[in-house]
C-alpha positions in Angstrom: -33.3 -94.6 -60.3 -31.3 -95.5 -63.3 -30.2 -92.7 -65.7 -32.0 -93.4 -69.0 -31.9 -90.0 -70.8 -28.7 -89.5 -72.9 -26.8 -86.2 -72.9 -23.7 -84.8 -74.5 -20.5 -83.8 -72.8 -17.4 -82.2 -74.2 -13.8 -82.7 -72.9 -10.5 -81.1 -73.7 -7.9 -83.9 -74.1 -4.3 -83.6 -75.2 -3.9 -85.8 -78.4 -1.1 -85.9 -80.9 -2.3 -88.3 -83.5 -5.2 -90.5 -84.7 -3.8 -93.3 -82.5 -4.6 -91.2 -79.4 -8.1 -90.6 -80.7 -8.5 -94.4 -81.3 -7.3 -95.3 -77.8 -9.6 -92.8 -76.2 -12.6 -93.9 -78.2 -12.0 -97.5 -77.5 -11.7 -96.9 -73.8 -14.9 -94.9 -73.6 -17.0 -97.4 -75.6 -16.2 -99.9 -72.9 -18.2 -97.8 -70.4 -21.9 -98.7 -70.0 -24.3 -96.2 -71.6 -21.9 -94.7 -74.1 -23.5 -94.4 -77.5 -21.2 -92.0 -79.5 -17.6 -90.7 -79.2 -16.1 -88.2 -81.5 -12.4 -87.2 -81.0 -11.0 -84.2 -82.8 -7.2 -84.3 -82.7 -6.7 -80.9 -84.3 -9.0 -79.1 -81.7 -8.0 -81.4 -78.9 -11.6 -82.1 -78.0 -13.6 -85.3 -77.3 -17.4 -85.2 -77.6 -19.3 -88.0 -75.8 -23.0 -88.9 -75.9 -24.7 -91.4 -73.6 -25.8 -91.9 -70.0 -22.3 -92.4 -68.4 -21.3 -90.0 -65.6 -18.8 -87.3 -66.6 -16.6 -88.4 -63.7 -16.5 -91.9 -65.1 -15.6 -90.6 -68.5 -12.7 -88.5 -67.1 -11.4 -91.6 -65.2 -11.6 -93.7 -68.4 -9.6 -91.1 -70.4 -7.1 -90.8 -67.6 -6.6 -94.6 -67.6 -5.3 -94.2 -71.2 -2.5 -92.0 -69.8 -4.0 -88.7 -70.8 -5.8 -86.0 -68.8 -9.2 -84.6 -69.4 -11.0 -81.3 -68.6 -14.8 -81.1 -68.8 -15.6 -78.2 -71.2 -19.4 -78.4 -71.2 -22.4 -80.5 -70.5 -25.9 -80.5 -72.0 -27.3 -77.4 -73.6 -26.9 -73.7 -72.7 -28.1 -72.9 -69.2 -28.6 -76.5 -68.3 -25.5 -77.3 -66.3 -24.2 -76.4 -62.8 -21.0 -77.1 -60.8 -20.0 -76.9 -57.1 -16.6 -77.3 -55.5 -17.0 -78.9 -52.1 -14.8 -77.8 -49.2 -14.6 -78.4 -45.5 -14.8 -75.6 -43.0 -13.5 -77.9 -40.3 -9.9 -77.2 -39.2 -7.6 -79.7 -37.7 -4.7 -78.4 -35.6 -3.6 -81.6 -33.8 -1.9 -83.4 -36.7 0.2 -82.8 -39.8 -2.0 -83.2 -42.8 -1.1 -85.5 -45.8 -2.6 -85.7 -49.3 -6.0 -87.5 -49.6 -5.7 -91.2 -50.5 -2.0 -91.5 -49.5 -1.6 -95.3 -48.6 -1.4 -95.8 -44.9 -1.7 -92.1 -44.1 -4.4 -89.8 -42.9 -7.4 -89.0 -45.2 -6.9 -85.3 -44.6 -5.9 -83.2 -47.6 -3.6 -80.2 -47.4 -6.2 -78.0 -49.0 -9.8 -77.6 -47.9 -11.1 -79.0 -51.3 -12.9 -82.3 -50.7 -15.0 -82.9 -53.8 -16.8 -81.8 -56.9 -20.5 -81.9 -58.0 -21.6 -81.6 -61.6 -25.2 -81.2 -62.6 -26.7 -81.4 -66.1 -30.4 -81.1 -66.9 -31.5 -83.6 -69.5 -35.2 -82.9 -69.6 -37.8 -80.5 -68.1 -38.2 -82.9 -65.2 -34.8 -84.6 -64.8 -31.4 -83.3 -63.7 -28.4 -85.6 -63.3 -26.1 -85.2 -60.3 -22.5 -86.4 -60.6 -21.0 -86.3 -57.2 -17.4 -87.2 -56.3 -15.9 -86.8 -52.8 -12.5 -87.6 -51.4 -10.4 -86.9 -48.3 -13.2 -87.5 -45.8 -13.7 -90.3 -43.2 -15.3 -93.6 -44.5 -19.1 -94.0 -44.1 -22.5 -93.3 -45.6 -23.0 -89.7 -46.5 -26.1 -87.7 -47.4 -26.1 -85.2 -50.2 -28.6 -82.3 -49.9 -29.3 -78.9 -51.5 -29.8 -76.3 -48.8 -32.2 -73.4 -48.6 -29.5 -70.7 -48.8 -26.2 -70.1 -50.5 -24.7 -68.4 -47.5 -21.3 -70.0 -46.6 -20.2 -67.3 -44.1 -20.1 -69.9 -41.4 -19.8 -72.9 -43.7 -22.5 -75.6 -43.6 -24.0 -74.1 -40.4 -25.1 -71.0 -42.3 -26.5 -72.8 -45.4 -29.9 -73.3 -43.8 -32.3 -76.3 -43.8 -32.7 -78.7 -46.7 -34.2 -76.9 -49.7 -38.0 -77.6 -49.8 -38.5 -76.5 -53.4 -41.9 -75.0 -52.6 -43.6 -77.9 -54.2 -46.8 -79.5 -52.9 -48.2 -83.0 -53.3 -51.6 -83.8 -54.8 -53.3 -83.9 -51.4 -52.5 -80.2 -50.8 -49.8 -80.8 -48.2 -46.1 -80.2 -48.5 -44.1 -83.1 -50.0 -40.7 -84.2 -48.7 -37.9 -81.7 -49.4 -36.8 -81.7 -53.0 -33.3 -80.9 -51.9 -32.7 -84.5 -50.7 -30.4 -85.9 -53.4 -29.4 -89.3 -52.1 -26.4 -91.0 -50.5 -22.8 -91.7 -51.4 -20.6 -94.4 -49.8 -17.1 -93.3 -48.9 -14.6 -96.2 -48.7 -11.6 -96.8 -46.5 -9.4 -94.6 -48.8 -11.7 -91.6 -48.2 -13.1 -91.7 -51.8 -16.6 -92.2 -53.1 -18.9 -91.1 -55.9 -22.5 -91.3 -56.9 -24.5 -90.6 -60.1 -28.1 -89.6 -59.2 -31.1 -88.1 -61.1 -33.5 -85.8 -59.4 -36.8 -84.1 -60.5 -35.9 -80.5 -60.6 -34.4 -78.0 -63.2 -30.9 -76.6 -62.9 -32.1 -73.0 -62.6 -34.0 -73.8 -59.5 -30.8 -74.7 -57.5 -28.3 -72.2 -58.8 -27.1 -70.1 -55.9 -28.0 -72.7 -53.3 -25.5 -74.5 -51.2 -24.9 -78.2 -51.5 -23.9 -80.2 -48.5 -22.4 -83.7 -48.2 -22.4 -85.0 -44.6 -22.7 -88.1 -42.4 -24.9 -86.0 -40.1 -28.5 -87.4 -39.5 -30.8 -84.4 -39.5 -33.9 -86.4 -38.5 -33.6 -85.2 -34.9 -33.7 -81.6 -36.0 -30.2 -80.8 -35.0 -28.5 -78.2 -37.3 -25.5 -79.0 -39.3 -22.1 -78.0 -38.0 -18.7 -77.9 -39.6 -17.4 -81.3 -38.6 -14.6 -83.1 -40.3 -17.1 -85.2 -42.2 -19.1 -82.3 -43.6 -18.3 -80.6 -46.9 -20.2 -77.8 -48.6 -20.1 -75.6 -51.8 -22.4 -73.2 -53.7 -24.0 -74.3 -57.0 -23.0 -72.1 -59.9 -23.9 -72.1 -63.5 -21.6 -74.1 -65.7 -21.0 -74.1 -69.5 -23.1 -76.1 -71.8 -21.5 -78.0 -74.7 -19.8 -75.5 -77.1 -20.5 -72.6 -74.6 -16.9 -72.5 -73.4 -14.1 -72.1 -76.0 -11.6 -70.4 -73.6 -8.1 -71.8 -73.9 -6.3 -69.0 -71.9 -7.5 -67.6 -68.6 -8.0 -63.8 -68.9 -7.2 -63.4 -65.2 -3.9 -65.2 -65.0 -2.8 -65.6 -68.6 -2.3 -69.3 -68.0 -3.5 -71.9 -70.5 -6.3 -74.2 -69.3 -3.7 -77.0 -68.8 -1.5 -74.8 -66.6 -4.6 -73.9 -64.6 -5.5 -77.6 -64.4 -2.1 -78.5 -63.1 -2.3 -75.9 -60.4 -5.7 -77.0 -59.3 -4.7 -80.7 -59.2 -1.7 -79.8 -57.0 -4.1 -78.1 -54.6 -6.4 -81.1 -54.3 -8.9 -80.6 -57.1 -10.4 -83.7 -58.7 
């Protein structure tokens, strides 16, 4: 289903002059679904409105030679995020960074992807899913019944049902079935989906991306093609004005550099 409800996202972007702002604005207006771009050089912020995926916006900004950090999506209490990791461990080969030409798809860190959610109406939440460093193929993304990652995907439980019944009085298909994402030969793939639930309903639940077909009733296991993370509340637009981490004392760009070096998207 196509995304038709526009929403606002806010990004921190290093800019030094009005020329930077013009370059970024021009690049973003080339994306389908972008209706408004406001770049503030003094505050180093870019506000975007439209129906384009946040991951696509980040890629477009990075294509201009600048980095971007998502600072908020939607309104307060309407956004969520999950860092996807694998609990599968390989001991038979030396690992190399994901996407390295001609090398293994295995990343040195367990991080394999990122999920962002933003609720745009009482009945619609957008799911922006990016995965990398996994074997090629068709993957299924699901919200699970529990947020227990003690044993990785295998302890996250069945697909979240959502406790919602159909008009006939029976139970409808699980609301936790999000959709599929195609992973290419380079181990990278993304999907932009919309689902009929509210963000608060899935906070604290695990989200799994896997090639495993659960139609036979077999439980998930921590294979090399299965990644999982817990959905946590994320900042809405203008909810997050932090520029220095209170834990480490590092600026947000120093934190960003550290995370990228560890495999973060």
